[in-house]
A tleap script that builds the chain and sets N, CA, C and O, in Angstrom:
source leaprc.protein.ff14SB
mol = sequence {
  NMET GLN LYS LEU ALA VAL LEU GLY PHE LEU
  VAL VAL ALA THR ILE PHE GLU SER VAL GLY
  ASP ALA VAL VAL ARG MET GLY LEU GLY GLN
  HIE SER LEU LEU PRO ARG ILE LEU LEU PHE
  ALA GLY GLY ALA ALA LEU LEU PHE GLY TYR
  GLY LEU SER LEU ASN LEU ALA PRO LEU PRO
  PHE GLY ARG VAL VAL GLY LEU TYR ILE ALA
  LEU LEU PHE VAL ILE TRP GLN ILE ILE ASN
  PHE LEU ALA PHE ARG SER LEU PRO THR LEU
  PRO ILE LEU LEU GLY GLY ALA LEU ILE ILE
  ALA GLY GLY GLY ILE VAL THR PHE TRP GLN
  CARG
}
set mol.1.N position { -162.654 36.904 -272.159 }
set mol.1.CA position { -162.259 37.446 -270.755 }
set mol.1.C position { -161.302 38.458 -271.016 }
set mol.1.O position { -161.001 39.051 -269.980 }
set mol.2.N position { -160.728 38.859 -272.002 }
set mol.2.CA position { -159.995 39.746 -272.232 }
set mol.2.C position { -160.977 41.136 -272.315 }
set mol.2.O position { -160.897 42.208 -271.716 }
set mol.3.N position { -161.838 40.683 -273.223 }
set mol.3.CA position { -162.792 42.009 -273.029 }
set mol.3.C position { -163.547 42.502 -271.976 }
set mol.3.O position { -163.975 43.645 -271.821 }
set mol.4.N position { -163.671 41.487 -271.239 }
set mol.4.CA position { -164.264 42.009 -269.692 }
set mol.4.C position { -163.048 42.993 -269.201 }
set mol.4.O position { -163.173 44.136 -268.761 }
set mol.5.N position { -161.899 42.283 -269.384 }
set mol.5.CA position { -160.906 43.114 -268.547 }
set mol.5.C position { -160.682 44.755 -269.251 }
set mol.5.O position { -160.755 45.849 -268.693 }
set mol.6.N position { -160.406 44.430 -270.588 }
set mol.6.CA position { -160.827 46.094 -271.125 }
set mol.6.C position { -161.842 46.760 -270.555 }
set mol.6.O position { -161.711 47.880 -270.062 }
set mol.7.N position { -162.786 46.190 -270.584 }
set mol.7.CA position { -164.195 47.157 -270.216 }
set mol.7.C position { -164.080 47.691 -269.010 }
set mol.7.O position { -164.503 48.828 -268.801 }
set mol.8.N position { -163.453 46.899 -267.979 }
set mol.8.CA position { -163.264 46.945 -266.551 }
set mol.8.C position { -162.331 48.106 -266.531 }
set mol.8.O position { -162.697 49.202 -266.106 }
set mol.9.N position { -160.996 47.856 -267.036 }
set mol.9.CA position { -159.964 49.161 -267.007 }
set mol.9.C position { -160.712 50.381 -267.387 }
set mol.9.O position { -160.883 51.251 -266.533 }
set mol.10.N position { -161.210 50.541 -268.678 }
set mol.10.CA position { -162.185 51.621 -269.362 }
set mol.10.C position { -163.131 52.277 -268.382 }
set mol.10.O position { -163.045 53.472 -268.102 }
set mol.11.N position { -163.996 51.500 -267.892 }
set mol.11.CA position { -165.008 52.032 -266.636 }
set mol.11.C position { -164.042 52.327 -265.381 }
set mol.11.O position { -164.550 53.002 -264.486 }
set mol.12.N position { -163.059 52.014 -265.252 }
set mol.12.CA position { -162.850 52.619 -263.895 }
set mol.12.C position { -162.103 53.923 -264.350 }
set mol.12.O position { -162.146 54.930 -263.644 }
set mol.13.N position { -161.378 53.890 -265.609 }
set mol.13.CA position { -160.597 54.936 -265.885 }
set mol.13.C position { -161.629 56.155 -266.155 }
set mol.13.O position { -161.227 57.278 -265.849 }
set mol.14.N position { -163.094 56.007 -266.774 }
set mol.14.CA position { -163.850 56.951 -266.977 }
set mol.14.C position { -164.292 57.728 -265.728 }
set mol.14.O position { -164.282 58.930 -265.462 }
set mol.15.N position { -164.766 56.404 -264.911 }
set mol.15.CA position { -165.195 56.833 -263.248 }
set mol.15.C position { -163.806 58.121 -262.527 }
set mol.15.O position { -164.135 59.126 -261.895 }
set mol.16.N position { -162.777 57.859 -262.737 }
set mol.16.CA position { -161.959 58.328 -262.346 }
set mol.16.C position { -161.696 59.641 -262.833 }
set mol.16.O position { -161.421 60.570 -262.074 }
set mol.17.N position { -161.771 59.752 -264.070 }
set mol.17.CA position { -161.427 60.882 -264.827 }
set mol.17.C position { -162.691 61.809 -264.654 }
set mol.17.O position { -162.402 62.969 -264.358 }
set mol.18.N position { -164.300 61.472 -264.806 }
set mol.18.CA position { -165.234 62.476 -264.358 }
set mol.18.C position { -165.441 62.706 -262.791 }
set mol.18.O position { -165.926 63.771 -262.407 }
set mol.19.N position { -165.104 61.791 -261.959 }
set mol.19.CA position { -165.225 62.030 -260.492 }
set mol.19.C position { -164.001 63.524 -260.351 }
set mol.19.O position { -164.158 64.664 -259.914 }
set mol.20.N position { -163.003 62.920 -260.859 }
set mol.20.CA position { -161.644 63.932 -260.477 }
set mol.20.C position { -162.181 65.164 -261.016 }
set mol.20.O position { -162.260 66.150 -260.284 }
set mol.21.N position { -162.538 65.202 -262.164 }
set mol.21.CA position { -162.755 66.556 -262.934 }
set mol.21.C position { -163.901 67.375 -262.013 }
set mol.21.O position { -163.795 68.561 -261.701 }
set mol.22.N position { -165.012 66.500 -261.645 }
set mol.22.CA position { -165.746 67.356 -260.633 }
set mol.22.C position { -165.142 67.605 -259.253 }
set mol.22.O position { -165.271 68.716 -258.741 }
set mol.23.N position { -164.650 66.866 -258.781 }
set mol.23.CA position { -163.957 67.342 -257.469 }
set mol.23.C position { -163.006 68.298 -257.655 }
set mol.23.O position { -162.790 69.034 -256.692 }
set mol.24.N position { -162.282 68.500 -258.818 }
set mol.24.CA position { -161.420 69.866 -259.102 }
set mol.24.C position { -162.131 71.130 -258.959 }
set mol.24.O position { -161.908 72.185 -258.365 }
set mol.25.N position { -163.573 70.422 -260.109 }
set mol.25.CA position { -164.370 72.009 -260.097 }
set mol.25.C position { -165.251 72.627 -258.480 }
set mol.25.O position { -165.650 73.719 -258.075 }
set mol.26.N position { -165.230 71.277 -257.977 }
set mol.26.CA position { -165.734 71.998 -256.504 }
set mol.26.C position { -164.637 72.273 -255.915 }
set mol.26.O position { -164.962 72.850 -254.877 }
set mol.27.N position { -163.283 72.179 -255.987 }
set mol.27.CA position { -162.380 72.951 -255.736 }
set mol.27.C position { -162.281 74.607 -255.891 }
set mol.27.O position { -162.139 75.515 -255.072 }
set mol.28.N position { -162.407 74.565 -257.164 }
set mol.28.CA position { -162.380 76.196 -257.963 }
set mol.28.C position { -163.463 76.862 -257.370 }
set mol.28.O position { -163.562 78.053 -257.665 }
set mol.29.N position { -164.474 76.292 -256.448 }
set mol.29.CA position { -165.627 76.747 -256.296 }
set mol.29.C position { -165.217 77.187 -254.562 }
set mol.29.O position { -165.840 78.064 -253.963 }
set mol.30.N position { -164.440 76.652 -254.142 }
set mol.30.CA position { -164.203 77.044 -252.371 }
set mol.30.C position { -163.305 78.108 -252.231 }
set mol.30.O position { -162.235 78.148 -252.839 }
set mol.31.N position { -163.742 79.080 -251.362 }
set mol.31.CA position { -163.198 80.425 -251.171 }
set mol.31.C position { -161.952 80.073 -249.823 }
set mol.31.O position { -161.113 80.936 -249.568 }
set mol.32.N position { -161.969 78.900 -249.143 }
set mol.32.CA position { -161.327 78.696 -247.861 }
set mol.32.C position { -160.195 77.859 -248.705 }
set mol.32.O position { -160.294 76.985 -249.566 }
set mol.33.N position { -158.974 78.567 -248.027 }
set mol.33.CA position { -157.773 77.269 -248.548 }
set mol.33.C position { -157.550 76.086 -248.585 }
set mol.33.O position { -157.126 75.357 -249.482 }
set mol.34.N position { -157.937 75.861 -247.283 }
set mol.34.CA position { -157.479 74.134 -246.729 }
set mol.34.C position { -158.286 73.290 -247.560 }
set mol.34.O position { -157.784 72.246 -247.977 }
set mol.35.N position { -159.910 73.704 -247.973 }
set mol.35.CA position { -161.042 72.767 -248.589 }
set mol.35.C position { -160.350 72.740 -249.840 }
set mol.35.O position { -159.933 71.660 -250.260 }
set mol.36.N position { -160.151 73.941 -250.574 }
set mol.36.CA position { -159.631 74.045 -251.735 }
set mol.36.C position { -158.148 73.181 -252.255 }
set mol.36.O position { -157.979 72.488 -253.258 }
set mol.37.N position { -157.335 73.481 -251.312 }
set mol.37.CA position { -156.197 72.510 -251.621 }
set mol.37.C position { -156.382 70.937 -251.390 }
set mol.37.O position { -155.706 70.110 -252.001 }
set mol.38.N position { -157.483 70.563 -250.333 }
set mol.38.CA position { -157.891 69.129 -250.317 }
set mol.38.C position { -158.568 68.618 -251.694 }
set mol.38.O position { -158.289 67.551 -252.241 }
set mol.39.N position { -159.483 69.542 -252.146 }
set mol.39.CA position { -160.387 69.134 -253.009 }
set mol.39.C position { -159.353 68.684 -254.403 }
set mol.39.O position { -159.435 67.744 -255.193 }
set mol.40.N position { -158.354 69.847 -254.277 }
set mol.40.CA position { -157.467 69.907 -255.627 }
set mol.40.C position { -156.374 68.549 -255.448 }
set mol.40.O position { -155.966 67.893 -256.407 }
set mol.41.N position { -156.112 68.366 -254.424 }
set mol.41.CA position { -155.207 67.062 -254.163 }
set mol.41.C position { -155.901 65.919 -254.325 }
set mol.41.O position { -155.282 64.953 -254.772 }
set mol.42.N position { -157.405 65.768 -253.982 }
set mol.42.CA position { -158.049 64.408 -254.545 }
set mol.42.C position { -158.534 64.473 -255.811 }
set mol.42.O position { -158.744 63.415 -256.404 }
set mol.43.N position { -158.784 65.666 -256.414 }
set mol.43.CA position { -159.000 65.514 -257.800 }
set mol.43.C position { -157.732 65.199 -258.631 }
set mol.43.O position { -157.707 64.599 -259.706 }
set mol.44.N position { -156.836 65.634 -258.042 }
set mol.44.CA position { -155.023 65.211 -258.943 }
set mol.44.C position { -155.010 63.638 -258.703 }
set mol.44.O position { -154.616 62.908 -259.612 }
set mol.45.N position { -155.487 63.046 -257.349 }
set mol.45.CA position { -155.124 61.771 -257.448 }
set mol.45.C position { -155.985 60.969 -257.974 }
set mol.45.O position { -155.699 59.797 -258.217 }
set mol.46.N position { -157.327 61.567 -258.258 }
set mol.46.CA position { -158.422 60.766 -259.214 }
set mol.46.C position { -157.741 60.902 -260.798 }
set mol.46.O position { -157.711 59.934 -261.558 }
set mol.47.N position { -157.270 62.083 -261.121 }
set mol.47.CA position { -157.188 61.930 -262.535 }
set mol.47.C position { -155.654 61.272 -262.896 }
set mol.47.O position { -155.488 60.979 -264.080 }
set mol.48.N position { -154.477 61.011 -261.921 }
set mol.48.CA position { -153.720 60.226 -261.714 }
set mol.48.C position { -154.256 58.720 -262.030 }
set mol.48.O position { -153.750 57.954 -262.849 }
set mol.49.N position { -155.249 58.489 -261.308 }
set mol.49.CA position { -155.745 57.169 -261.771 }
set mol.49.C position { -156.396 56.720 -262.613 }
set mol.49.O position { -156.391 55.551 -263.000 }
set mol.50.N position { -157.217 57.850 -263.107 }
set mol.50.CA position { -157.594 57.497 -264.661 }
set mol.50.C position { -156.639 57.497 -265.793 }
set mol.50.O position { -156.814 56.920 -266.867 }
set mol.51.N position { -155.543 58.250 -265.422 }
set mol.51.CA position { -154.032 57.873 -266.653 }
set mol.51.C position { -153.680 56.424 -266.443 }
set mol.51.O position { -153.678 55.583 -267.342 }
set mol.52.N position { -153.391 56.210 -265.215 }
set mol.52.CA position { -152.958 54.723 -264.765 }
set mol.52.C position { -153.648 53.755 -265.262 }
set mol.52.O position { -153.076 52.832 -265.842 }
set mol.53.N position { -155.409 53.808 -265.079 }
set mol.53.CA position { -156.163 52.751 -265.516 }
set mol.53.C position { -156.135 52.590 -267.125 }
set mol.53.O position { -155.912 51.531 -267.710 }
set mol.54.N position { -156.420 53.916 -267.768 }
set mol.54.CA position { -156.456 53.714 -269.011 }
set mol.54.C position { -155.020 53.418 -269.707 }
set mol.54.O position { -155.198 53.135 -270.892 }
set mol.55.N position { -154.017 53.401 -269.434 }
set mol.55.CA position { -153.169 52.934 -269.850 }
set mol.55.C position { -152.787 51.536 -269.339 }
set mol.55.O position { -152.107 50.863 -270.115 }
set mol.56.N position { -153.027 51.141 -268.477 }
set mol.56.CA position { -152.937 49.741 -268.140 }
set mol.56.C position { -153.923 48.419 -268.929 }
set mol.56.O position { -153.803 47.203 -268.780 }
set mol.57.N position { -154.950 49.226 -269.832 }
set mol.57.CA position { -156.074 48.230 -270.503 }
set mol.57.C position { -155.056 47.668 -271.519 }
set mol.57.O position { -154.228 48.272 -272.202 }
set mol.58.N position { -155.402 46.049 -271.419 }
set mol.58.CA position { -154.358 45.292 -272.360 }
set mol.58.C position { -154.872 45.258 -273.938 }
set mol.58.O position { -155.215 44.221 -274.505 }
set mol.59.N position { -154.866 46.361 -274.449 }
set mol.59.CA position { -155.049 46.408 -275.641 }
set mol.59.C position { -154.546 47.968 -276.077 }
set mol.59.O position { -154.667 48.820 -275.196 }
set mol.60.N position { -154.006 48.382 -277.346 }
set mol.60.CA position { -153.128 49.143 -277.965 }
set mol.60.C position { -154.624 50.588 -277.600 }
set mol.60.O position { -155.768 50.487 -278.042 }
set mol.61.N position { -154.226 51.495 -276.926 }
set mol.61.CA position { -155.138 52.770 -277.226 }
set mol.61.C position { -155.676 52.674 -278.418 }
set mol.61.O position { -156.847 52.296 -278.452 }
set mol.62.N position { -155.235 52.870 -279.234 }
set mol.62.CA position { -156.018 53.330 -280.704 }
set mol.62.C position { -157.395 52.343 -280.789 }
set mol.62.O position { -158.406 52.624 -281.432 }
set mol.63.N position { -157.242 51.457 -280.205 }
set mol.63.CA position { -158.206 50.161 -280.250 }
set mol.63.C position { -159.442 50.617 -279.292 }
set mol.63.O position { -160.603 50.293 -279.542 }
set mol.64.N position { -159.118 51.298 -278.323 }
set mol.64.CA position { -160.200 51.120 -277.540 }
set mol.64.C position { -160.557 52.708 -277.208 }
set mol.64.O position { -161.332 52.932 -276.277 }
set mol.65.N position { -160.223 53.363 -277.659 }
set mol.65.CA position { -160.602 54.869 -277.680 }
set mol.65.C position { -161.807 55.315 -278.023 }
set mol.65.O position { -162.202 56.329 -277.448 }
set mol.66.N position { -162.616 54.713 -278.967 }
set mol.66.CA position { -163.720 54.870 -279.437 }
set mol.66.C position { -164.669 54.610 -278.460 }
set mol.66.O position { -165.682 55.309 -278.448 }
set mol.67.N position { -164.500 53.582 -277.502 }
set mol.67.CA position { -165.094 52.979 -276.774 }
set mol.67.C position { -165.005 53.713 -275.081 }
set mol.67.O position { -165.819 53.674 -274.159 }
set mol.68.N position { -164.147 54.121 -275.149 }
set mol.68.CA position { -163.519 55.140 -274.165 }
set mol.68.C position { -164.272 56.523 -274.009 }
set mol.68.O position { -164.648 57.035 -272.954 }
set mol.69.N position { -164.408 57.016 -275.302 }
set mol.69.CA position { -165.184 58.263 -275.508 }
set mol.69.C position { -166.848 58.100 -275.274 }
set mol.69.O position { -167.674 58.829 -274.723 }
set mol.70.N position { -166.922 57.090 -275.802 }
set mol.70.CA position { -168.700 56.973 -275.227 }
set mol.70.C position { -168.833 56.569 -274.029 }
set mol.70.O position { -169.860 56.944 -273.463 }
set mol.71.N position { -168.057 55.861 -273.399 }
set mol.71.CA position { -168.083 55.750 -272.079 }
set mol.71.C position { -167.724 57.001 -271.191 }
set mol.71.O position { -168.359 57.127 -270.144 }
set mol.72.N position { -167.173 57.541 -271.375 }
set mol.72.CA position { -166.881 58.959 -270.775 }
set mol.72.C position { -168.137 60.018 -270.849 }
set mol.72.O position { -168.455 60.660 -269.848 }
set mol.73.N position { -168.775 60.146 -272.001 }
set mol.73.CA position { -169.842 60.992 -272.357 }
set mol.73.C position { -170.886 60.157 -271.175 }
set mol.73.O position { -171.358 60.946 -270.357 }
set mol.74.N position { -171.152 59.227 -271.046 }
set mol.74.CA position { -171.950 58.267 -270.500 }
set mol.74.C position { -171.833 58.641 -269.114 }
set mol.74.O position { -172.825 59.075 -268.530 }
set mol.75.N position { -170.580 58.505 -268.449 }
set mol.75.CA position { -170.276 58.227 -267.037 }
set mol.75.C position { -170.440 59.821 -266.507 }
set mol.75.O position { -171.028 60.166 -265.482 }
set mol.76.N position { -169.768 60.699 -267.474 }
set mol.76.CA position { -169.935 62.247 -267.225 }
set mol.76.C position { -171.108 62.760 -266.911 }
set mol.76.O position { -171.266 63.298 -265.814 }
set mol.77.N position { -172.101 62.673 -267.818 }
set mol.77.CA position { -173.747 62.685 -267.633 }
set mol.77.C position { -174.046 62.318 -266.243 }
set mol.77.O position { -174.538 63.113 -265.441 }
set mol.78.N position { -173.762 61.184 -265.989 }
set mol.78.CA position { -174.309 60.501 -264.421 }
set mol.78.C position { -173.486 61.182 -263.063 }
set mol.78.O position { -173.928 61.383 -261.932 }
set mol.79.N position { -172.335 61.413 -263.535 }
set mol.79.CA position { -171.379 62.153 -262.310 }
set mol.79.C position { -172.057 63.761 -262.224 }
set mol.79.O position { -172.196 64.329 -261.140 }
set mol.80.N position { -172.461 64.405 -263.576 }
set mol.80.CA position { -172.940 66.008 -263.766 }
set mol.80.C position { -173.928 65.941 -263.119 }
set mol.80.O position { -174.020 66.825 -262.266 }
set mol.81.N position { -174.881 65.107 -263.179 }
set mol.81.CA position { -176.269 64.889 -262.206 }
set mol.81.C position { -176.000 64.545 -260.757 }
set mol.81.O position { -176.656 65.188 -259.938 }
set mol.82.N position { -175.078 63.569 -260.261 }
set mol.82.CA position { -174.861 63.460 -259.093 }
set mol.82.C position { -174.129 64.722 -258.293 }
set mol.82.O position { -174.563 65.245 -257.267 }
set mol.83.N position { -173.349 64.956 -258.750 }
set mol.83.CA position { -172.331 66.211 -257.922 }
set mol.83.C position { -173.015 67.576 -258.444 }
set mol.83.O position { -172.510 68.596 -257.974 }
set mol.84.N position { -173.883 67.719 -259.172 }
set mol.84.CA position { -174.031 68.989 -259.729 }
set mol.84.C position { -175.594 69.301 -259.585 }
set mol.84.O position { -176.060 70.422 -259.378 }
set mol.85.N position { -176.331 68.101 -259.730 }
set mol.85.CA position { -177.850 67.921 -260.105 }
set mol.85.C position { -178.227 68.817 -261.448 }
set mol.85.O position { -179.046 69.736 -261.448 }
set mol.86.N position { -177.513 68.392 -262.519 }
set mol.86.CA position { -177.643 69.070 -263.810 }
set mol.86.C position { -178.096 67.924 -264.583 }
set mol.86.O position { -177.497 66.852 -264.673 }
set mol.87.N position { -178.963 68.166 -265.015 }
set mol.87.CA position { -179.750 66.739 -266.222 }
set mol.87.C position { -179.317 67.456 -267.627 }
set mol.87.O position { -179.374 68.664 -267.855 }
set mol.88.N position { -178.942 66.588 -268.375 }
set mol.88.CA position { -178.583 66.803 -269.829 }
set mol.88.C position { -179.913 67.744 -270.977 }
set mol.88.O position { -181.019 67.303 -271.289 }
set mol.89.N position { -179.575 68.492 -271.204 }
set mol.89.CA position { -180.354 69.092 -272.467 }
set mol.89.C position { -180.374 68.366 -273.750 }
set mol.89.O position { -179.622 67.531 -274.254 }
set mol.90.N position { -181.375 68.891 -274.091 }
set mol.90.CA position { -181.951 68.040 -275.643 }
set mol.90.C position { -180.568 67.913 -276.632 }
set mol.90.O position { -180.120 66.909 -277.185 }
set mol.91.N position { -180.095 69.222 -276.643 }
set mol.91.CA position { -179.016 69.376 -277.586 }
set mol.91.C position { -177.772 68.140 -276.996 }
set mol.91.O position { -177.293 67.285 -277.740 }
set mol.92.N position { -177.490 68.263 -275.829 }
set mol.92.CA position { -176.452 67.507 -275.031 }
set mol.92.C position { -176.852 65.952 -275.677 }
set mol.92.O position { -176.091 65.456 -276.508 }
set mol.93.N position { -177.906 65.333 -275.305 }
set mol.93.CA position { -178.557 64.113 -275.625 }
set mol.93.C position { -178.329 63.523 -277.046 }
set mol.93.O position { -178.045 62.352 -277.299 }
set mol.94.N position { -178.536 64.731 -278.092 }
set mol.94.CA position { -178.443 64.152 -279.373 }
set mol.94.C position { -177.122 64.426 -279.599 }
set mol.94.O position { -176.697 63.601 -280.407 }
set mol.95.N position { -176.057 65.396 -279.176 }
set mol.95.CA position { -174.805 65.007 -279.539 }
set mol.95.C position { -174.126 64.040 -278.770 }
set mol.95.O position { -173.064 63.606 -279.216 }
set mol.96.N position { -174.579 63.610 -277.640 }
set mol.96.CA position { -174.177 62.574 -277.121 }
set mol.96.C position { -174.478 60.979 -277.706 }
set mol.96.O position { -173.823 59.959 -277.487 }
set mol.97.N position { -175.546 61.136 -278.417 }
set mol.97.CA position { -175.974 60.094 -279.090 }
set mol.97.C position { -174.990 59.860 -280.197 }
set mol.97.O position { -174.566 58.726 -280.422 }
set mol.98.N position { -174.563 61.062 -280.998 }
set mol.98.CA position { -173.366 61.078 -281.947 }
set mol.98.C position { -172.428 60.277 -281.486 }
set mol.98.O position { -172.298 59.155 -281.976 }
set mol.99.N position { -171.520 60.774 -280.344 }
set mol.99.CA position { -170.850 60.778 -279.426 }
set mol.99.C position { -170.679 58.905 -279.639 }
set mol.99.O position { -170.038 58.385 -280.552 }
set mol.100.N position { -171.291 58.292 -278.749 }
set mol.100.CA position { -172.049 56.919 -278.659 }
set mol.100.C position { -171.509 56.079 -280.226 }
set mol.100.O position { -170.637 55.222 -280.375 }
set mol.101.N position { -172.368 56.694 -281.184 }
set mol.101.CA position { -172.589 55.914 -282.264 }
set mol.101.C position { -170.765 56.010 -282.668 }
set mol.101.O position { -170.149 54.987 -282.368 }
set mol.102.N position { -170.108 56.907 -283.171 }
set mol.102.CA position { -168.913 57.091 -283.285 }
set mol.102.C position { -168.062 56.315 -282.597 }
set mol.102.O position { -167.244 55.573 -283.142 }
set mol.103.N position { -168.190 56.427 -281.491 }
set mol.103.CA position { -167.344 55.347 -280.309 }
set mol.103.C position { -167.258 54.064 -280.958 }
set mol.103.O position { -166.242 53.484 -281.341 }
set mol.104.N position { -168.787 53.599 -281.050 }
set mol.104.CA position { -169.266 52.438 -281.536 }
set mol.104.C position { -168.702 52.224 -283.152 }
set mol.104.O position { -168.294 51.114 -283.495 }
set mol.105.N position { -168.713 53.121 -283.898 }
set mol.105.CA position { -167.976 52.781 -285.306 }
set mol.105.C position { -166.382 52.516 -285.043 }
set mol.105.O position { -165.758 51.574 -285.530 }
set mol.106.N position { -165.888 53.434 -284.258 }
set mol.106.CA position { -163.944 53.432 -284.112 }
set mol.106.C position { -164.100 52.055 -283.385 }
set mol.106.O position { -163.451 51.293 -284.102 }
set mol.107.N position { -164.431 51.584 -282.714 }
set mol.107.CA position { -164.358 50.539 -281.919 }
set mol.107.C position { -164.885 49.278 -282.415 }
set mol.107.O position { -164.239 48.248 -282.219 }
set mol.108.N position { -166.072 49.253 -283.082 }
set mol.108.CA position { -165.924 47.841 -283.581 }
set mol.108.C position { -166.415 47.721 -284.898 }
set mol.108.O position { -167.179 46.828 -285.263 }
set mol.109.N position { -165.842 48.893 -285.819 }
set mol.109.CA position { -165.791 48.517 -287.191 }
set mol.109.C position { -164.783 47.534 -287.632 }
set mol.109.O position { -163.656 47.834 -287.239 }
set mol.110.N position { -164.847 46.457 -288.326 }
set mol.110.CA position { -164.075 45.427 -288.801 }
set mol.110.C position { -162.850 46.267 -289.663 }
set mol.110.O position { -163.252 47.102 -290.473 }
set mol.111.N position { -161.540 46.096 -289.532 }
set mol.111.CA position { -160.405 47.177 -290.335 }
set mol.111.C position { -159.978 45.826 -291.411 }
set mol.111.O position { -159.134 45.982 -292.293 }
savepdb mol mol.pdb
quit
């Protein structure tokens, strides 16, 4: 059950971080002040939620950082496609495979 809780915190954190970054990027593209401020404020709130979620995970950060980075790569590619309609290129997919493999080694290698 604790493993599911940790995974849940990590998934929430990666979604908040990826969406928060995308919202800030959208704000940078705005020329009108009010939409820019609203997008920046929304992005800041989401990024705060990311930091809070990640630090509430019931394991030391050093134990979950590999899984977090691997999840972050996957979630970011999904958000990047949904928000910006950008598909990952072959180098991104190959590098991402290495990120996921490295995250698995960091997380699951018996110490």
